[in-house]
mmCIF file of the N, C-alpha and C atoms, coordinates in Angstrom:
data_MODEL
# 
_entry.id   MODEL 
# 
loop_
_atom_site.group_PDB 
_atom_site.id 
_atom_site.type_symbol 
_atom_site.label_atom_id 
_atom_site.label_alt_id 
_atom_site.label_comp_id 
_atom_site.label_asym_id 
_atom_site.label_entity_id 
_atom_site.label_seq_id 
_atom_site.pdbx_PDB_ins_code 
_atom_site.Cartn_x 
_atom_site.Cartn_y 
_atom_site.Cartn_z 
_atom_site.occupancy 
_atom_site.B_iso_or_equiv 
_atom_site.pdbx_formal_charge 
_atom_site.auth_seq_id 
_atom_site.auth_comp_id 
_atom_site.auth_asym_id 
_atom_site.auth_atom_id 
_atom_site.pdbx_PDB_model_num 
ATOM 1   N N  . MET A 1 1  ? 25.785 1.118   -175.892 1.00 0.00 ? 1  MET A N  1 
ATOM 2   C CA . MET A 1 1  ? 26.234 0.124   -174.929 1.00 0.00 ? 1  MET A CA 1 
ATOM 3   C C  . MET A 1 1  ? 26.809 0.849   -173.721 1.00 0.00 ? 1  MET A C  1 
ATOM 4   N N  . ASN A 1 2  ? 26.294 0.577   -172.559 1.00 0.00 ? 2  ASN A N  1 
ATOM 5   C CA . ASN A 1 2  ? 26.814 1.154   -171.330 1.00 0.00 ? 2  ASN A CA 1 
ATOM 6   C C  . ASN A 1 2  ? 27.661 0.117   -170.611 1.00 0.00 ? 2  ASN A C  1 
ATOM 7   N N  . VAL A 1 3  ? 28.888 0.488   -170.283 1.00 0.00 ? 3  VAL A N  1 
ATOM 8   C CA . VAL A 1 3  ? 29.753 -0.411  -169.527 1.00 0.00 ? 3  VAL A CA 1 
ATOM 9   C C  . VAL A 1 3  ? 30.073 0.235   -168.192 1.00 0.00 ? 3  VAL A C  1 
ATOM 10  N N  . SER A 1 4  ? 30.414 -0.594  -167.228 1.00 0.00 ? 4  SER A N  1 
ATOM 11  C CA . SER A 1 4  ? 30.724 -0.070  -165.904 1.00 0.00 ? 4  SER A CA 1 
ATOM 12  C C  . SER A 1 4  ? 32.058 0.665   -165.927 1.00 0.00 ? 4  SER A C  1 
ATOM 13  N N  . SER A 1 5  ? 32.272 1.474   -164.915 1.00 0.00 ? 5  SER A N  1 
ATOM 14  C CA . SER A 1 5  ? 33.540 2.201   -164.824 1.00 0.00 ? 5  SER A CA 1 
ATOM 15  C C  . SER A 1 5  ? 34.704 1.242   -164.626 1.00 0.00 ? 5  SER A C  1 
ATOM 16  N N  . VAL A 1 6  ? 34.460 0.108   -163.984 1.00 0.00 ? 6  VAL A N  1 
ATOM 17  C CA . VAL A 1 6  ? 35.509 -0.901  -163.790 1.00 0.00 ? 6  VAL A CA 1 
ATOM 18  C C  . VAL A 1 6  ? 35.959 -1.432  -165.142 1.00 0.00 ? 6  VAL A C  1 
ATOM 19  N N  . VAL A 1 7  ? 35.009 -1.826  -165.963 1.00 0.00 ? 7  VAL A N  1 
ATOM 20  C CA . VAL A 1 7  ? 35.331 -2.346  -167.294 1.00 0.00 ? 7  VAL A CA 1 
ATOM 21  C C  . VAL A 1 7  ? 36.031 -1.271  -168.113 1.00 0.00 ? 7  VAL A C  1 
ATOM 22  N N  . PHE A 1 8  ? 35.525 -0.060  -168.075 1.00 0.00 ? 8  PHE A N  1 
ATOM 23  C CA . PHE A 1 8  ? 36.121 1.041   -168.826 1.00 0.00 ? 8  PHE A CA 1 
ATOM 24  C C  . PHE A 1 8  ? 37.579 1.250   -168.429 1.00 0.00 ? 8  PHE A C  1 
ATOM 25  N N  . GLN A 1 9  ? 37.854 1.309   -167.125 1.00 0.00 ? 9  GLN A N  1 
ATOM 26  C CA . GLN A 1 9  ? 39.223 1.539   -166.656 1.00 0.00 ? 9  GLN A CA 1 
ATOM 27  C C  . GLN A 1 9  ? 40.169 0.438   -167.112 1.00 0.00 ? 9  GLN A C  1 
ATOM 28  N N  . ILE A 1 10 ? 39.741 -0.799  -166.993 1.00 0.00 ? 10 ILE A N  1 
ATOM 29  C CA . ILE A 1 10 ? 40.604 -1.934  -167.334 1.00 0.00 ? 10 ILE A CA 1 
ATOM 30  C C  . ILE A 1 10 ? 40.878 -1.993  -168.829 1.00 0.00 ? 10 ILE A C  1 
ATOM 31  N N  . VAL A 1 11 ? 39.846 -1.842  -169.628 1.00 0.00 ? 11 VAL A N  1 
ATOM 32  C CA . VAL A 1 11 ? 40.011 -1.953  -171.085 1.00 0.00 ? 11 VAL A CA 1 
ATOM 33  C C  . VAL A 1 11 ? 40.817 -0.784  -171.634 1.00 0.00 ? 11 VAL A C  1 
ATOM 34  N N  . THR A 1 12 ? 40.512 0.444   -171.207 1.00 0.00 ? 12 THR A N  1 
ATOM 35  C CA . THR A 1 12 ? 41.234 1.598   -171.748 1.00 0.00 ? 12 THR A CA 1 
ATOM 36  C C  . THR A 1 12 ? 42.684 1.644   -171.284 1.00 0.00 ? 12 THR A C  1 
ATOM 37  N N  . ALA A 1 13 ? 42.980 1.057   -170.122 1.00 0.00 ? 13 ALA A N  1 
ATOM 38  C CA . ALA A 1 13 ? 44.368 1.002   -169.648 1.00 0.00 ? 13 ALA A CA 1 
ATOM 39  C C  . ALA A 1 13 ? 45.141 -0.121  -170.326 1.00 0.00 ? 13 ALA A C  1 
ATOM 40  N N  . GLY A 1 14 ? 44.432 -1.024  -170.991 1.00 0.00 ? 14 GLY A N  1 
ATOM 41  C CA . GLY A 1 14 ? 45.089 -2.117  -171.691 1.00 0.00 ? 14 GLY A CA 1 
ATOM 42  C C  . GLY A 1 14 ? 45.428 -3.303  -170.805 1.00 0.00 ? 14 GLY A C  1 
ATOM 43  N N  . TYR A 1 15 ? 44.821 -3.371  -169.620 1.00 0.00 ? 15 TYR A N  1 
ATOM 44  C CA . TYR A 1 15 ? 45.111 -4.481  -168.705 1.00 0.00 ? 15 TYR A CA 1 
ATOM 45  C C  . TYR A 1 15 ? 44.439 -5.771  -169.149 1.00 0.00 ? 15 TYR A C  1 
ATOM 46  N N  . ALA A 1 16 ? 43.317 -5.662  -169.824 1.00 0.00 ? 16 ALA A N  1 
ATOM 47  C CA . ALA A 1 16 ? 42.583 -6.827  -170.318 1.00 0.00 ? 16 ALA A CA 1 
ATOM 48  C C  . ALA A 1 16 ? 41.615 -6.358  -171.396 1.00 0.00 ? 16 ALA A C  1 
ATOM 49  N N  . THR A 1 17 ? 41.188 -7.289  -172.210 1.00 0.00 ? 17 THR A N  1 
ATOM 50  C CA . THR A 1 17 ? 40.184 -6.973  -173.222 1.00 0.00 ? 17 THR A CA 1 
ATOM 51  C C  . THR A 1 17 ? 38.789 -7.171  -172.633 1.00 0.00 ? 17 THR A C  1 
ATOM 52  N N  . TYR A 1 18 ? 37.810 -6.637  -173.316 1.00 0.00 ? 18 TYR A N  1 
ATOM 53  C CA . TYR A 1 18 ? 36.428 -6.840  -172.880 1.00 0.00 ? 18 TYR A CA 1 
ATOM 54  C C  . TYR A 1 18 ? 36.093 -8.327  -172.878 1.00 0.00 ? 18 TYR A C  1 
ATOM 55  N N  . HIS A 1 19 ? 36.544 -9.033  -173.894 1.00 0.00 ? 19 HIS A N  1 
ATOM 56  C CA . HIS A 1 19 ? 36.293 -10.478 -173.979 1.00 0.00 ? 19 HIS A CA 1 
ATOM 57  C C  . HIS A 1 19 ? 36.901 -11.200 -172.782 1.00 0.00 ? 19 HIS A C  1 
ATOM 58  N N  . GLU A 1 20 ? 38.129 -10.838 -172.409 1.00 0.00 ? 20 GLU A N  1 
ATOM 59  C CA . GLU A 1 20 ? 38.766 -11.473 -171.247 1.00 0.00 ? 20 GLU A CA 1 
ATOM 60  C C  . GLU A 1 20 ? 37.974 -11.209 -169.968 1.00 0.00 ? 20 GLU A C  1 
ATOM 61  N N  . LEU A 1 21 ? 37.490 -9.994  -169.810 1.00 0.00 ? 21 LEU A N  1 
ATOM 62  C CA . LEU A 1 21 ? 36.701 -9.678  -168.616 1.00 0.00 ? 21 LEU A CA 1 
ATOM 63  C C  . LEU A 1 21 ? 35.404 -10.480 -168.577 1.00 0.00 ? 21 LEU A C  1 
ATOM 64  N N  . ALA A 1 22 ? 34.833 -10.712 -169.741 1.00 0.00 ? 22 ALA A N  1 
ATOM 65  C CA . ALA A 1 22 ? 33.563 -11.431 -169.809 1.00 0.00 ? 22 ALA A CA 1 
ATOM 66  C C  . ALA A 1 22 ? 33.729 -12.940 -169.666 1.00 0.00 ? 22 ALA A C  1 
ATOM 67  N N  . THR A 1 23 ? 34.924 -13.458 -169.994 1.00 0.00 ? 23 THR A N  1 
ATOM 68  C CA . THR A 1 23 ? 35.077 -14.916 -170.039 1.00 0.00 ? 23 THR A CA 1 
ATOM 69  C C  . THR A 1 23 ? 36.137 -15.481 -169.107 1.00 0.00 ? 23 THR A C  1 
ATOM 70  N N  . VAL A 1 24 ? 37.141 -14.690 -168.746 1.00 0.00 ? 24 VAL A N  1 
ATOM 71  C CA . VAL A 1 24 ? 38.272 -15.228 -167.983 1.00 0.00 ? 24 VAL A CA 1 
ATOM 72  C C  . VAL A 1 24 ? 38.314 -14.703 -166.559 1.00 0.00 ? 24 VAL A C  1 
ATOM 73  N N  . TYR A 1 25 ? 38.246 -13.399 -166.411 1.00 0.00 ? 25 TYR A N  1 
ATOM 74  C CA . TYR A 1 25 ? 38.441 -12.768 -165.110 1.00 0.00 ? 25 TYR A CA 1 
ATOM 75  C C  . TYR A 1 25 ? 37.121 -12.557 -164.382 1.00 0.00 ? 25 TYR A C  1 
ATOM 76  N N  . GLY A 1 26 ? 37.164 -12.746 -163.077 1.00 0.00 ? 26 GLY A N  1 
ATOM 77  C CA . GLY A 1 26 ? 36.016 -12.438 -162.229 1.00 0.00 ? 26 GLY A CA 1 
ATOM 78  C C  . GLY A 1 26 ? 36.154 -11.034 -161.667 1.00 0.00 ? 26 GLY A C  1 
ATOM 79  N N  . LEU A 1 27 ? 35.222 -10.673 -160.811 1.00 0.00 ? 27 LEU A N  1 
ATOM 80  C CA . LEU A 1 27 ? 35.219 -9.334  -160.235 1.00 0.00 ? 27 LEU A CA 1 
ATOM 81  C C  . LEU A 1 27 ? 36.464 -9.075  -159.391 1.00 0.00 ? 27 LEU A C  1 
ATOM 82  N N  . GLU A 1 28 ? 36.868 -10.055 -158.585 1.00 0.00 ? 28 GLU A N  1 
ATOM 83  C CA . GLU A 1 28 ? 38.051 -9.855  -157.738 1.00 0.00 ? 28 GLU A CA 1 
ATOM 84  C C  . GLU A 1 28 ? 39.299 -9.608  -158.584 1.00 0.00 ? 28 GLU A C  1 
ATOM 85  N N  . ALA A 1 29 ? 39.475 -10.378 -159.636 1.00 0.00 ? 29 ALA A N  1 
ATOM 86  C CA . ALA A 1 29 ? 40.624 -10.183 -160.520 1.00 0.00 ? 29 ALA A CA 1 
ATOM 87  C C  . ALA A 1 29 ? 40.558 -8.818  -161.192 1.00 0.00 ? 29 ALA A C  1 
ATOM 88  N N  . ALA A 1 30 ? 39.378 -8.404  -161.590 1.00 0.00 ? 30 ALA A N  1 
ATOM 89  C CA . ALA A 1 30 ? 39.216 -7.095  -162.222 1.00 0.00 ? 30 ALA A CA 1 
ATOM 90  C C  . ALA A 1 30 ? 39.608 -5.983  -161.258 1.00 0.00 ? 30 ALA A C  1 
ATOM 91  N N  . MET A 1 31 ? 39.175 -6.096  -160.015 1.00 0.00 ? 31 MET A N  1 
ATOM 92  C CA . MET A 1 31 ? 39.523 -5.084  -159.020 1.00 0.00 ? 31 MET A CA 1 
ATOM 93  C C  . MET A 1 31 ? 41.025 -5.092  -158.743 1.00 0.00 ? 31 MET A C  1 
ATOM 94  N N  . ASN A 1 32 ? 41.631 -6.270  -158.740 1.00 0.00 ? 32 ASN A N  1 
ATOM 95  C CA . ASN A 1 32 ? 43.083 -6.361  -158.556 1.00 0.00 ? 32 ASN A CA 1 
ATOM 96  C C  . ASN A 1 32 ? 43.827 -5.690  -159.704 1.00 0.00 ? 32 ASN A C  1 
ATOM 97  N N  . LEU A 1 33 ? 43.340 -5.849  -160.924 1.00 0.00 ? 33 LEU A N  1 
ATOM 98  C CA . LEU A 1 33 ? 43.966 -5.194  -162.071 1.00 0.00 ? 33 LEU A CA 1 
ATOM 99  C C  . LEU A 1 33 ? 43.941 -3.680  -161.915 1.00 0.00 ? 33 LEU A C  1 
ATOM 100 N N  . ILE A 1 34 ? 42.819 -3.152  -161.459 1.00 0.00 ? 34 ILE A N  1 
ATOM 101 C CA . ILE A 1 34 ? 42.720 -1.703  -161.241 1.00 0.00 ? 34 ILE A CA 1 
ATOM 102 C C  . ILE A 1 34 ? 43.681 -1.268  -160.147 1.00 0.00 ? 34 ILE A C  1 
ATOM 103 N N  . GLU A 1 35 ? 43.736 -2.027  -159.054 1.00 0.00 ? 35 GLU A N  1 
ATOM 104 C CA . GLU A 1 35 ? 44.626 -1.663  -157.947 1.00 0.00 ? 35 GLU A CA 1 
ATOM 105 C C  . GLU A 1 35 ? 46.089 -1.698  -158.379 1.00 0.00 ? 35 GLU A C  1 
ATOM 106 N N  . ILE A 1 36 ? 46.468 -2.697  -159.135 1.00 0.00 ? 36 ILE A N  1 
ATOM 107 C CA . ILE A 1 36 ? 47.841 -2.783  -159.639 1.00 0.00 ? 36 ILE A CA 1 
ATOM 108 C C  . ILE A 1 36 ? 48.171 -1.550  -160.468 1.00 0.00 ? 36 ILE A C  1 
ATOM 109 N N  . GLY A 1 37 ? 47.256 -1.155  -161.329 1.00 0.00 ? 37 GLY A N  1 
ATOM 110 C CA . GLY A 1 37 ? 47.472 0.040   -162.149 1.00 0.00 ? 37 GLY A CA 1 
ATOM 111 C C  . GLY A 1 37 ? 47.590 1.295   -161.316 1.00 0.00 ? 37 GLY A C  1 
ATOM 112 N N  . GLN A 1 38 ? 46.750 1.425   -160.293 1.00 0.00 ? 38 GLN A N  1 
ATOM 113 C CA . GLN A 1 38 ? 46.795 2.607   -159.434 1.00 0.00 ? 38 GLN A CA 1 
ATOM 114 C C  . GLN A 1 38 ? 48.105 2.683   -158.659 1.00 0.00 ? 38 GLN A C  1 
ATOM 115 N N  . VAL A 1 39 ? 48.553 1.563   -158.123 1.00 0.00 ? 39 VAL A N  1 
ATOM 116 C CA . VAL A 1 39 ? 49.816 1.536   -157.380 1.00 0.00 ? 39 VAL A CA 1 
ATOM 117 C C  . VAL A 1 39 ? 50.973 1.852   -158.312 1.00 0.00 ? 39 VAL A C  1 
ATOM 118 N N  . SER A 1 40 ? 50.941 1.301   -159.507 1.00 0.00 ? 40 SER A N  1 
ATOM 119 C CA . SER A 1 40 ? 51.989 1.573   -160.482 1.00 0.00 ? 40 SER A CA 1 
ATOM 120 C C  . SER A 1 40 ? 52.048 3.057   -160.832 1.00 0.00 ? 40 SER A C  1 
ATOM 121 N N  . ASP A 1 41 ? 50.895 3.663   -161.072 1.00 0.00 ? 41 ASP A N  1 
ATOM 122 C CA . ASP A 1 41 ? 50.841 5.100   -161.380 1.00 0.00 ? 41 ASP A CA 1 
ATOM 123 C C  . ASP A 1 41 ? 51.350 5.938   -160.211 1.00 0.00 ? 41 ASP A C  1 
ATOM 124 N N  . TYR A 1 42 ? 50.963 5.571   -159.000 1.00 0.00 ? 42 TYR A N  1 
ATOM 125 C CA . TYR A 1 42 ? 51.400 6.293   -157.802 1.00 0.00 ? 42 TYR A CA 1 
ATOM 126 C C  . TYR A 1 42 ? 52.919 6.212   -157.652 1.00 0.00 ? 42 TYR A C  1 
ATOM 127 N N  . ASN A 1 43 ? 53.460 5.010   -157.813 1.00 0.00 ? 43 ASN A N  1 
ATOM 128 C CA . ASN A 1 43 ? 54.909 4.837   -157.694 1.00 0.00 ? 43 ASN A CA 1 
ATOM 129 C C  . ASN A 1 43 ? 55.657 5.620   -158.769 1.00 0.00 ? 43 ASN A C  1 
ATOM 130 N N  . LYS A 1 44 ? 55.109 5.663   -159.961 1.00 0.00 ? 44 LYS A N  1 
ATOM 131 C CA . LYS A 1 44 ? 55.726 6.430   -161.046 1.00 0.00 ? 44 LYS A CA 1 
ATOM 132 C C  . LYS A 1 44 ? 55.772 7.911   -160.694 1.00 0.00 ? 44 LYS A C  1 
ATOM 133 N N  . ARG A 1 45 ? 54.666 8.438   -160.156 1.00 0.00 ? 45 ARG A N  1 
ATOM 134 C CA . ARG A 1 45 ? 54.641 9.853   -159.752 1.00 0.00 ? 45 ARG A CA 1 
ATOM 135 C C  . ARG A 1 45 ? 55.655 10.130  -158.646 1.00 0.00 ? 45 ARG A C  1 
ATOM 136 N N  . LEU A 1 46 ? 55.769 9.218   -157.684 1.00 0.00 ? 46 LEU A N  1 
ATOM 137 C CA . LEU A 1 46 ? 56.750 9.403   -156.609 1.00 0.00 ? 46 LEU A CA 1 
ATOM 138 C C  . LEU A 1 46 ? 58.171 9.448   -157.157 1.00 0.00 ? 46 LEU A C  1 
ATOM 139 N N  . ARG A 1 47 ? 58.490 8.530   -158.066 1.00 0.00 ? 47 ARG A N  1 
ATOM 140 C CA . ARG A 1 47 ? 59.830 8.518   -158.673 1.00 0.00 ? 47 ARG A CA 1 
ATOM 141 C C  . ARG A 1 47 ? 60.101 9.822   -159.402 1.00 0.00 ? 47 ARG A C  1 
ATOM 142 N N  . GLU A 1 48 ? 59.107 10.299  -160.161 1.00 0.00 ? 48 GLU A N  1 
ATOM 143 C CA . GLU A 1 48 ? 59.279 11.549  -160.906 1.00 0.00 ? 48 GLU A CA 1 
ATOM 144 C C  . GLU A 1 48 ? 59.491 12.726  -159.959 1.00 0.00 ? 48 GLU A C  1 
ATOM 145 N N  . GLU A 1 49 ? 58.743 12.766  -158.858 1.00 0.00 ? 49 GLU A N  1 
ATOM 146 C CA . GLU A 1 49 ? 58.917 13.843  -157.879 1.00 0.00 ? 49 GLU A CA 1 
ATOM 147 C C  . GLU A 1 49 ? 60.304 13.799  -157.255 1.00 0.00 ? 49 GLU A C  1 
ATOM 148 N N  . MET A 1 50 ? 60.764 12.608  -156.926 1.00 0.00 ? 50 MET A N  1 
ATOM 149 C CA . MET A 1 50 ? 62.094 12.467  -156.324 1.00 0.00 ? 50 MET A CA 1 
ATOM 150 C C  . MET A 1 50 ? 63.186 12.883  -157.304 1.00 0.00 ? 50 MET A C  1 
ATOM 151 N N  . GLU A 1 51 ? 63.026 12.511  -158.560 1.00 0.00 ? 51 GLU A N  1 
ATOM 152 C CA . GLU A 1 51 ? 64.004 12.889  -159.577 1.00 0.00 ? 51 GLU A CA 1 
ATOM 153 C C  . GLU A 1 51 ? 64.014 14.399  -159.784 1.00 0.00 ? 51 GLU A C  1 
ATOM 154 N N  . ASN A 1 52 ? 62.848 15.024  -159.761 1.00 0.00 ? 52 ASN A N  1 
ATOM 155 C CA . ASN A 1 52 ? 62.761 16.476  -159.942 1.00 0.00 ? 52 ASN A CA 1 
ATOM 156 C C  . ASN A 1 52 ? 63.389 17.223  -158.777 1.00 0.00 ? 52 ASN A C  1 
ATOM 157 N N  . ARG A 1 53 ? 63.308 16.686  -157.583 1.00 0.00 ? 53 ARG A N  1 
ATOM 158 C CA . ARG A 1 53 ? 63.910 17.324  -156.411 1.00 0.00 ? 53 ARG A CA 1 
ATOM 159 C C  . ARG A 1 53 ? 65.429 17.255  -156.450 1.00 0.00 ? 53 ARG A C  1 
ATOM 160 N N  . GLN A 1 54 ? 65.965 16.244  -157.106 1.00 0.00 ? 54 GLN A N  1 
ATOM 161 C CA . GLN A 1 54 ? 67.416 16.067  -157.172 1.00 0.00 ? 54 GLN A CA 1 
ATOM 162 C C  . GLN A 1 54 ? 68.054 16.993  -158.196 1.00 0.00 ? 54 GLN A C  1 
ATOM 163 N N  . HIS A 1 55 ? 67.265 17.549  -159.090 1.00 0.00 ? 55 HIS A N  1 
ATOM 164 C CA . HIS A 1 55 ? 67.823 18.402  -160.153 1.00 0.00 ? 55 HIS A CA 1 
ATOM 165 C C  . HIS A 1 55 ? 67.729 19.842  -159.810 1.00 0.00 ? 55 HIS A C  1 
# 
């Protein structure tokens, strides 16, 4: 079974299940889920960098 990179990213990150992507969410919602995850990861890295500079 070949799945798209969008589906792979969302399912492996735990943002939604494959079933949810197939039945509930559309493409725009799927892309928003990926963007939310990317922004969250970026903000986490920034916080960690700031904390490391303070020590």
